[in-house]
Biopython code that builds the backbone (N, CA, C, O; Angstrom):
import numpy as np
from Bio.PDB.StructureBuilder import StructureBuilder

atoms = [
    (1, "UNK", "N", (-15.661, 25.622, 5.646)),
    (1, "UNK", "CA", (-14.777, 25.364, 5.157)),
    (1, "UNK", "C", (-14.273, 24.499, 4.788)),
    (1, "UNK", "O", (-14.281, 23.381, 5.305)),
    (2, "UNK", "N", (-13.567, 24.934, 3.528)),
    (2, "UNK", "CA", (-12.945, 23.589, 2.286)),
    (2, "UNK", "C", (-11.781, 22.578, 3.484)),
    (2, "UNK", "O", (-11.870, 23.043, 4.620)),
    (3, "UNK", "N", (-11.191, 21.859, 3.433)),
    (3, "UNK", "CA", (-10.959, 20.486, 4.036)),
    (3, "UNK", "C", (-9.381, 20.187, 3.136)),
    (3, "UNK", "O", (-9.323, 19.478, 2.131)),
    (4, "UNK", "N", (-8.805, 20.529, 3.436)),
    (4, "UNK", "CA", (-6.802, 19.859, 1.899)),
    (4, "UNK", "C", (-6.613, 18.456, 3.189)),
    (4, "UNK", "O", (-6.713, 18.096, 4.362)),
    (5, "UNK", "N", (-6.357, 18.213, 2.154)),
    (5, "UNK", "CA", (-5.486, 17.181, 2.142)),
    (5, "UNK", "C", (-4.310, 16.353, 2.239)),
    (5, "UNK", "O", (-3.828, 15.591, 1.400)),
    (6, "UNK", "N", (-3.842, 16.701, 3.685)),
    (6, "UNK", "CA", (-2.643, 16.960, 2.633)),
    (6, "UNK", "C", (-1.680, 15.472, 3.464)),
    (6, "UNK", "O", (-0.451, 15.505, 3.532)),
    (7, "UNK", "N", (-2.267, 14.620, 3.861)),
    (7, "UNK", "CA", (-1.700, 13.410, 4.222)),
    (7, "UNK", "C", (-1.957, 12.194, 3.503)),
    (7, "UNK", "O", (-2.976, 11.777, 2.953)),
    (8, "UNK", "N", (-0.525, 11.607, 3.664)),
    (8, "UNK", "CA", (-0.178, 9.981, 2.876)),
    (8, "UNK", "C", (-2.139, 9.033, 3.645)),
    (8, "UNK", "O", (-2.809, 9.595, 4.511)),
    (9, "UNK", "N", (-2.520, 7.763, 3.054)),
    (9, "UNK", "CA", (-2.607, 6.974, 2.910)),
    (9, "UNK", "C", (-1.903, 6.427, 4.862)),
    (9, "UNK", "O", (-0.797, 6.763, 5.285)),
    (10, "UNK", "N", (-2.830, 5.662, 5.576)),
    (10, "UNK", "CA", (-2.092, 4.679, 6.801)),
    (10, "UNK", "C", (-2.652, 3.563, 6.982)),
    (10, "UNK", "O", (-3.539, 3.562, 7.836)),
    (11, "UNK", "N", (-2.421, 2.567, 6.442)),
    (11, "UNK", "CA", (-1.835, 1.300, 6.299)),
    (11, "UNK", "C", (-2.467, 0.619, 7.813)),
    (11, "UNK", "O", (-1.519, 0.204, 8.480)),
    (12, "UNK", "N", (-3.495, 0.453, 8.349)),
    (12, "UNK", "CA", (-4.341, 0.374, 8.934)),
    (12, "UNK", "C", (-4.866, -1.760, 9.409)),
    (12, "UNK", "O", (-5.401, -2.194, 10.429)),
    (13, "UNK", "N", (-4.373, -2.551, 8.100)),
    (13, "UNK", "CA", (-4.489, -3.217, 8.738)),
    (13, "UNK", "C", (-3.869, -4.086, 7.479)),
    (13, "UNK", "O", (-4.029, -3.867, 6.278)),
    (14, "UNK", "N", (-2.777, -5.607, 8.401)),
    (14, "UNK", "CA", (-1.650, -6.094, 7.808)),
    (14, "UNK", "C", (-2.194, -8.136, 8.234)),
    (14, "UNK", "O", (-2.356, -8.817, 9.247)),
    (15, "UNK", "N", (-2.305, -8.387, 6.317)),
    (15, "UNK", "CA", (-2.757, -9.782, 7.129)),
    (15, "UNK", "C", (-1.747, -11.151, 5.868)),
    (15, "UNK", "O", (-0.900, -10.818, 5.039)),
    (16, "UNK", "N", (-2.211, -12.558, 6.136)),
    (16, "UNK", "CA", (-2.387, -13.252, 5.260)),
    (16, "UNK", "C", (-2.554, -14.208, 4.986)),
    (16, "UNK", "O", (-2.203, -15.187, 5.643)),
    (17, "UNK", "N", (-3.524, -14.245, 3.245)),
    (17, "UNK", "CA", (-4.677, -15.953, 3.453)),
    (17, "UNK", "C", (-4.387, -16.460, 2.528)),
    (17, "UNK", "O", (-3.836, -16.058, 1.503)),
    (18, "UNK", "N", (-4.891, -17.762, 2.960)),
    (18, "UNK", "CA", (-4.883, -17.683, 1.599)),
    (18, "UNK", "C", (-4.024, -18.038, 0.197)),
    (18, "UNK", "O", (-4.474, -18.668, -0.761)),
    (19, "UNK", "N", (-2.634, -17.457, 0.325)),
    (19, "UNK", "CA", (-1.441, -17.933, -0.149)),
    (19, "UNK", "C", (-1.686, -16.005, -0.041)),
    (19, "UNK", "O", (-0.587, -15.453, -0.095)),
    (20, "UNK", "N", (-2.286, -15.492, 0.027)),
    (20, "UNK", "CA", (-2.163, -13.344, -0.326)),
    (20, "UNK", "C", (-1.978, -12.967, 0.815)),
    (20, "UNK", "O", (-2.277, -13.389, 1.932)),
    (21, "UNK", "N", (-1.016, -11.424, 0.092)),
    (21, "UNK", "CA", (-1.503, -11.003, 0.940)),
    (21, "UNK", "C", (-2.436, -9.233, 1.291)),
    (21, "UNK", "O", (-2.261, -8.123, 0.789)),
    (22, "UNK", "N", (-3.189, -9.624, 2.126)),
    (22, "UNK", "CA", (-3.505, -8.748, 1.858)),
    (22, "UNK", "C", (-3.744, -7.046, 3.431)),
    (22, "UNK", "O", (-3.815, -7.016, 4.659)),
    (23, "UNK", "N", (-3.784, -5.734, 2.005)),
    (23, "UNK", "CA", (-3.161, -4.750, 2.852)),
    (23, "UNK", "C", (-4.734, -4.035, 2.685)),
    (23, "UNK", "O", (-5.613, -4.271, 1.855)),
    (24, "UNK", "N", (-4.691, -2.857, 4.075)),
    (24, "UNK", "CA", (-5.810, -1.352, 4.127)),
    (24, "UNK", "C", (-5.635, -1.167, 4.003)),
    (24, "UNK", "O", (-4.576, -1.732, 3.728)),
    (25, "UNK", "N", (-5.656, 0.623, 3.506)),
    (25, "UNK", "CA", (-5.616, 1.431, 4.224)),
    (25, "UNK", "C", (-6.790, 2.222, 4.346)),
    (25, "UNK", "O", (-7.631, 2.143, 3.450)),
    (26, "UNK", "N", (-7.027, 3.182, 5.587)),
    (26, "UNK", "CA", (-8.213, 4.392, 6.208)),
    (26, "UNK", "C", (-8.391, 5.475, 5.048)),
    (26, "UNK", "O", (-8.949, 6.563, 5.194)),
    (27, "UNK", "N", (-7.771, 4.947, 3.769)),
    (27, "UNK", "CA", (-8.834, 5.896, 2.285)),
    (27, "UNK", "C", (-8.156, 4.857, 1.216)),
    (27, "UNK", "O", (-7.450, 3.851, 1.294)),
    (28, "UNK", "N", (-8.809, 5.718, 0.070)),
    (28, "UNK", "CA", (-9.458, 5.059, -1.284)),
    (28, "UNK", "C", (-7.643, 5.268, -1.597)),
    (28, "UNK", "O", (-7.192, 6.400, -1.425)),
    (29, "UNK", "N", (-6.860, 4.349, -1.967)),
    (29, "UNK", "CA", (-5.677, 4.808, -2.119)),
    (29, "UNK", "C", (-4.708, 3.797, -3.424)),
    (29, "UNK", "O", (-5.122, 2.644, -3.541)),
    (30, "UNK", "N", (-4.045, 4.016, -3.931)),
    (30, "UNK", "CA", (-2.791, 3.244, -4.771)),
    (30, "UNK", "C", (-1.629, 2.901, -4.249)),
    (30, "UNK", "O", (-0.795, 3.647, -3.735)),
    (31, "UNK", "N", (-1.573, 1.294, -4.448)),
    (31, "UNK", "CA", (-0.638, 0.759, -3.153)),
    (31, "UNK", "C", (0.521, 0.100, -4.512)),
    (31, "UNK", "O", (0.170, -0.146, -5.666)),
    (32, "UNK", "N", (1.631, -0.030, -4.056)),
    (32, "UNK", "CA", (3.207, 0.075, -4.803)),
    (32, "UNK", "C", (3.769, -1.141, -3.677)),
    (32, "UNK", "O", (3.210, -1.199, -2.582)),
    (33, "UNK", "N", (5.344, -2.479, -4.135)),
    (33, "UNK", "CA", (5.413, -3.299, -3.569)),
    (33, "UNK", "C", (6.093, -3.307, -4.154)),
    (33, "UNK", "O", (6.146, -2.796, -5.273)),
    (34, "UNK", "N", (7.357, -4.284, -3.225)),
    (34, "UNK", "CA", (8.763, -4.876, -4.207)),
    (34, "UNK", "C", (9.670, -4.963, -2.927)),
    (34, "UNK", "O", (9.361, -4.392, -1.881)),
    (35, "UNK", "N", (10.623, -5.592, -3.054)),
    (35, "UNK", "CA", (11.389, -6.416, -2.209)),
    (35, "UNK", "C", (12.431, -5.921, -1.728)),
    (35, "UNK", "O", (13.380, -6.653, -1.450)),
    (36, "UNK", "N", (12.464, -4.893, -1.578)),
    (36, "UNK", "CA", (13.495, -3.846, -1.624)),
    (36, "UNK", "C", (13.115, -2.686, -1.416)),
    (36, "UNK", "O", (12.007, -2.494, -1.917)),
    (37, "UNK", "N", (13.863, -1.121, -0.488)),
    (37, "UNK", "CA", (12.954, -0.038, -0.426)),
    (37, "UNK", "C", (12.813, 0.557, -2.077)),
    (37, "UNK", "O", (13.689, 0.369, -2.921)),
    (38, "UNK", "N", (11.479, 1.334, -2.341)),
    (38, "UNK", "CA", (11.556, 2.096, -3.321)),
    (38, "UNK", "C", (10.769, 3.357, -3.279)),
    (38, "UNK", "O", (10.425, 3.872, -2.216)),
    (39, "UNK", "N", (10.573, 3.702, -4.102)),
    (39, "UNK", "CA", (10.774, 5.082, -3.955)),
    (39, "UNK", "C", (9.095, 4.932, -4.715)),
    (39, "UNK", "O", (8.967, 3.957, -5.456)),
    (40, "UNK", "N", (7.875, 5.839, -4.547)),
    (40, "UNK", "CA", (6.413, 5.577, -4.790)),
    (40, "UNK", "C", (6.695, 5.798, -6.571)),
    (40, "UNK", "O", (7.394, 6.774, -6.843)),
    (41, "UNK", "N", (6.218, 4.998, -7.697)),
    (41, "UNK", "CA", (5.823, 5.010, -8.478)),
    (41, "UNK", "C", (7.020, 3.511, -9.560)),
    (41, "UNK", "O", (7.102, 3.102, -10.719)),
    (42, "UNK", "N", (7.586, 3.272, -8.412)),
    (42, "UNK", "CA", (8.642, 2.284, -9.102)),
    (42, "UNK", "C", (8.859, 0.920, -8.380)),
    (42, "UNK", "O", (9.768, 0.102, -8.245)),
    (43, "UNK", "N", (7.285, 1.124, -7.897)),
    (43, "UNK", "CA", (7.497, -0.836, -7.367)),
    (43, "UNK", "C", (6.461, -0.553, -8.247)),
    (43, "UNK", "O", (6.134, 0.224, -9.144)),
    (44, "UNK", "N", (5.869, -2.063, -7.242)),
    (44, "UNK", "CA", (5.024, -3.264, -8.916)),
    (44, "UNK", "C", (3.380, -3.197, -8.111)),
    (44, "UNK", "O", (3.182, -3.728, -7.018)),
    (45, "UNK", "N", (2.473, -2.563, -8.768)),
    (45, "UNK", "CA", (1.367, -2.002, -8.439)),
    (45, "UNK", "C", (0.933, -3.633, -8.042)),
    (45, "UNK", "O", (1.217, -4.772, -8.413)),
    (46, "UNK", "N", (-0.294, -2.685, -6.641)),
    (46, "UNK", "CA", (-0.811, -3.875, -6.218)),
    (46, "UNK", "C", (-2.465, -3.500, -6.710)),
    (46, "UNK", "O", (-3.119, -2.511, -6.377)),
    (47, "UNK", "N", (-2.906, -4.704, -7.660)),
    (47, "UNK", "CA", (-3.828, -4.641, -8.245)),
    (47, "UNK", "C", (-5.049, -4.100, -8.169)),
    (47, "UNK", "O", (-5.660, -5.166, -8.241)),
    (48, "UNK", "N", (-6.004, -3.189, -8.070)),
    (48, "UNK", "CA", (-7.387, -2.244, -8.165)),
    (48, "UNK", "C", (-6.748, -1.367, -7.497)),
    (48, "UNK", "O", (-5.901, -1.484, -6.610)),
    (49, "UNK", "N", (-7.058, -0.772, -7.823)),
    (49, "UNK", "CA", (-6.255, 1.122, -7.378)),
    (49, "UNK", "C", (-7.194, 2.121, -6.840)),
    (49, "UNK", "O", (-8.282, 1.869, -7.357)),
    (50, "UNK", "N", (-7.278, 2.937, -6.204)),
    (50, "UNK", "CA", (-8.280, 3.679, -5.487)),
    (50, "UNK", "C", (-9.201, 2.642, -4.788)),
    (50, "UNK", "O", (-10.232, 2.195, -5.289)),
    (51, "UNK", "N", (-8.857, 2.415, -3.948)),
    (51, "UNK", "CA", (-9.636, 1.392, -3.296)),
    (51, "UNK", "C", (-9.119, 1.319, -1.936)),
    (51, "UNK", "O", (-8.390, 2.298, -1.778)),
    (52, "UNK", "N", (-9.176, 0.418, -0.605)),
    (52, "UNK", "CA", (-8.681, 0.494, 0.600)),
    (52, "UNK", "C", (-8.639, -0.920, 0.234)),
    (52, "UNK", "O", (-9.595, -0.540, -0.442)),
    (53, "UNK", "N", (-8.576, -1.470, 0.129)),
    (53, "UNK", "CA", (-8.661, -3.036, 0.162)),
    (53, "UNK", "C", (-7.240, -3.473, -1.192)),
    (53, "UNK", "O", (-7.355, -3.342, -2.411)),
    (54, "UNK", "N", (-6.337, -3.854, -0.625)),
    (54, "UNK", "CA", (-5.239, -4.429, -1.318)),
    (54, "UNK", "C", (-4.421, -6.189, -1.385)),
    (54, "UNK", "O", (-4.023, -7.033, -0.582)),
    (55, "UNK", "N", (-4.485, -6.069, -2.370)),
    (55, "UNK", "CA", (-4.402, -7.737, -1.967)),
    (55, "UNK", "C", (-2.957, -7.859, -3.604)),
    (55, "UNK", "O", (-2.983, -7.410, -4.750)),
    (56, "UNK", "N", (-2.034, -8.597, -2.908)),
    (56, "UNK", "CA", (-0.830, -9.778, -3.502)),
    (56, "UNK", "C", (-0.831, -11.351, -3.316)),
    (56, "UNK", "O", (-1.314, -12.059, -2.433)),
    (57, "UNK", "N", (-0.154, -11.628, -4.403)),
    (57, "UNK", "CA", (0.376, -13.655, -4.273)),
    (57, "UNK", "C", (0.715, -13.019, -3.057)),
    (57, "UNK", "O", (0.647, -11.824, -2.768)),
    (58, "UNK", "N", (1.108, -14.039, -2.352)),
    (58, "UNK", "CA", (2.614, -13.778, -0.993)),
    (58, "UNK", "C", (3.276, -15.064, -1.549)),
    (58, "UNK", "O", (3.003, -16.265, -1.526)),
    (59, "UNK", "N", (4.800, -13.875, -2.336)),
    (59, "UNK", "CA", (5.588, -15.088, -2.338)),
    (59, "UNK", "C", (6.813, -14.597, -1.444)),
    (59, "UNK", "O", (7.582, -15.417, -0.941)),
    (60, "UNK", "N", (6.974, -13.097, -1.252)),
    (60, "UNK", "CA", (8.390, -12.807, -1.145)),
    (60, "UNK", "C", (8.015, -13.016, 0.492)),
    (60, "UNK", "O", (7.149, -12.674, 1.298)),
    (61, "UNK", "N", (9.244, -13.802, 0.431)),
    (61, "UNK", "CA", (9.544, -13.474, 2.499)),
    (61, "UNK", "C", (9.765, -11.777, 3.057)),
    (61, "UNK", "O", (10.634, -11.834, 3.927)),
    (62, "UNK", "N", (9.485, -10.895, 2.947)),
    (62, "UNK", "CA", (10.065, -9.433, 3.084)),
    (62, "UNK", "C", (9.072, -8.845, 1.909)),
    (62, "UNK", "O", (9.165, -9.150, 0.720)),
    (63, "UNK", "N", (7.860, -7.718, 2.613)),
    (63, "UNK", "CA", (7.731, -7.136, 1.823)),
    (63, "UNK", "C", (7.609, -5.644, 2.155)),
    (63, "UNK", "O", (7.126, -5.206, 3.199)),
    (64, "UNK", "N", (8.189, -4.790, 0.971)),
    (64, "UNK", "CA", (8.214, -3.679, 1.329)),
    (64, "UNK", "C", (6.707, -2.934, 0.390)),
    (64, "UNK", "O", (6.744, -3.072, -0.833)),
    (65, "UNK", "N", (5.928, -2.466, 0.774)),
    (65, "UNK", "CA", (4.790, -1.248, 0.864)),
    (65, "UNK", "C", (4.288, 0.106, 0.626)),
    (65, "UNK", "O", (5.150, 0.769, 1.202)),
    (66, "UNK", "N", (3.801, 0.590, 0.348)),
    (66, "UNK", "CA", (4.023, 2.219, -0.268)),
    (66, "UNK", "C", (3.108, 2.457, -0.385)),
    (66, "UNK", "O", (2.893, 1.816, -1.414)),
    (67, "UNK", "N", (1.671, 3.204, -0.033)),
    (67, "UNK", "CA", (0.764, 3.340, -0.653)),
    (67, "UNK", "C", (-0.119, 5.033, -0.861)),
    (67, "UNK", "O", (-0.447, 5.536, 0.213)),
    (68, "UNK", "N", (-0.356, 5.574, -1.707)),
    (68, "UNK", "CA", (-1.077, 6.628, -2.019)),
    (68, "UNK", "C", (-2.167, 6.834, -2.856)),
    (68, "UNK", "O", (-2.457, 6.303, -3.929)),
    (69, "UNK", "N", (-3.099, 8.257, -1.757)),
    (69, "UNK", "CA", (-3.826, 8.134, -2.640)),
    (69, "UNK", "C", (-3.887, 9.560, -4.103)),
    (69, "UNK", "O", (-2.940, 9.857, -4.830)),
    (70, "UNK", "N", (-5.237, 10.153, -4.128)),
    (70, "UNK", "CA", (-5.256, 10.556, -5.191)),
    (70, "UNK", "C", (-4.944, 11.991, -5.537)),
    (70, "UNK", "O", (-4.756, 12.294, -6.715)),
    (71, "UNK", "N", (-4.883, 12.825, -4.644)),
    (71, "UNK", "CA", (-3.925, 13.643, -4.369)),
    (71, "UNK", "C", (-2.399, 13.924, -4.362)),
    (71, "UNK", "O", (-1.635, 14.867, -4.568)),
    (72, "UNK", "N", (-2.349, 12.459, -3.980)),
    (72, "UNK", "CA", (-0.213, 12.694, -4.589)),
    (72, "UNK", "C", (-0.020, 12.950, -3.442)),
    (72, "UNK", "O", (0.898, 13.770, -3.415)),
    (73, "UNK", "N", (-0.547, 12.592, -1.895)),
    (73, "UNK", "CA", (0.466, 11.912, -0.793)),
    (73, "UNK", "C", (0.478, 10.325, -0.645)),
    (73, "UNK", "O", (-0.324, 9.391, -0.624)),
    (74, "UNK", "N", (2.285, 10.631, -0.526)),
    (74, "UNK", "CA", (2.079, 9.366, -0.264)),
    (74, "UNK", "C", (2.358, 9.304, 1.647)),
    (74, "UNK", "O", (2.609, 10.148, 2.507)),
    (75, "UNK", "N", (2.089, 7.451, 1.622)),
    (75, "UNK", "CA", (1.760, 7.268, 3.025)),
    (75, "UNK", "C", (3.536, 6.567, 3.767)),
    (75, "UNK", "O", (4.363, 6.304, 2.894)),
    (76, "UNK", "N", (3.797, 6.424, 4.639)),
    (76, "UNK", "CA", (4.960, 6.029, 4.717)),
    (76, "UNK", "C", (5.406, 4.336, 4.836)),
    (76, "UNK", "O", (4.835, 3.382, 5.366)),
    (77, "UNK", "N", (6.255, 4.418, 4.341)),
    (77, "UNK", "CA", (7.679, 3.253, 3.765)),
    (77, "UNK", "C", (6.946, 2.046, 5.582)),
    (77, "UNK", "O", (7.052, 2.202, 6.798)),
    (78, "UNK", "N", (6.094, 0.684, 4.413)),
    (78, "UNK", "CA", (5.725, -0.812, 5.656)),
    (78, "UNK", "C", (6.795, -1.632, 5.594)),
    (78, "UNK", "O", (7.415, -1.457, 4.545)),
    (79, "UNK", "N", (7.279, -2.492, 6.329)),
    (79, "UNK", "CA", (7.811, -3.349, 5.566)),
    (79, "UNK", "C", (7.602, -4.796, 6.893)),
    (79, "UNK", "O", (7.714, -4.752, 8.118)),
    (80, "UNK", "N", (7.196, -6.207, 5.761)),
    (80, "UNK", "CA", (6.263, -6.677, 6.244)),
    (80, "UNK", "C", (6.816, -7.842, 6.330)),
    (80, "UNK", "O", (7.596, -7.908, 5.380)),
    (81, "UNK", "N", (6.847, -8.606, 6.809)),
    (81, "UNK", "CA", (7.494, -9.775, 6.594)),
    (81, "UNK", "C", (6.741, -11.079, 6.649)),
    (81, "UNK", "O", (6.480, -11.308, 7.830)),
    (82, "UNK", "N", (6.358, -11.876, 5.983)),
    (82, "UNK", "CA", (5.669, -13.263, 5.509)),
    (82, "UNK", "C", (5.594, -14.383, 6.504)),
    (82, "UNK", "O", (5.079, -15.456, 6.189)),
]
sb = StructureBuilder()
sb.init_structure("model")
sb.init_model(0)
sb.init_chain("A")
sb.init_seg("    ")
for serial, (resi, resn, name, xyz) in enumerate(atoms, 1):
    if name == "N":
        sb.init_residue(resn, " ", resi, " ")
    sb.init_atom(name, np.array(xyz, "f"), 0.0, 1.0, " ", f" {name:<3s}", serial, name[0])
structure = sb.get_structure()
């Protein structure tokens, strides 16, 4: 029986360390962020696609983060306050 992935990546852990925002997902994904709500594809790409570890410089007061997997499934929008 072949499994079908129809769920977006889930953010499992969020933390700030050394001036960086770190986001960990439950599956390899591409994550984007902005300082307001956005549609996936129009956000700022977090470096290193197709991984479970995503990091960006912590310069905003509020981050809106969204991640998608290789199958085009988009996870829920997370609002993160620094």
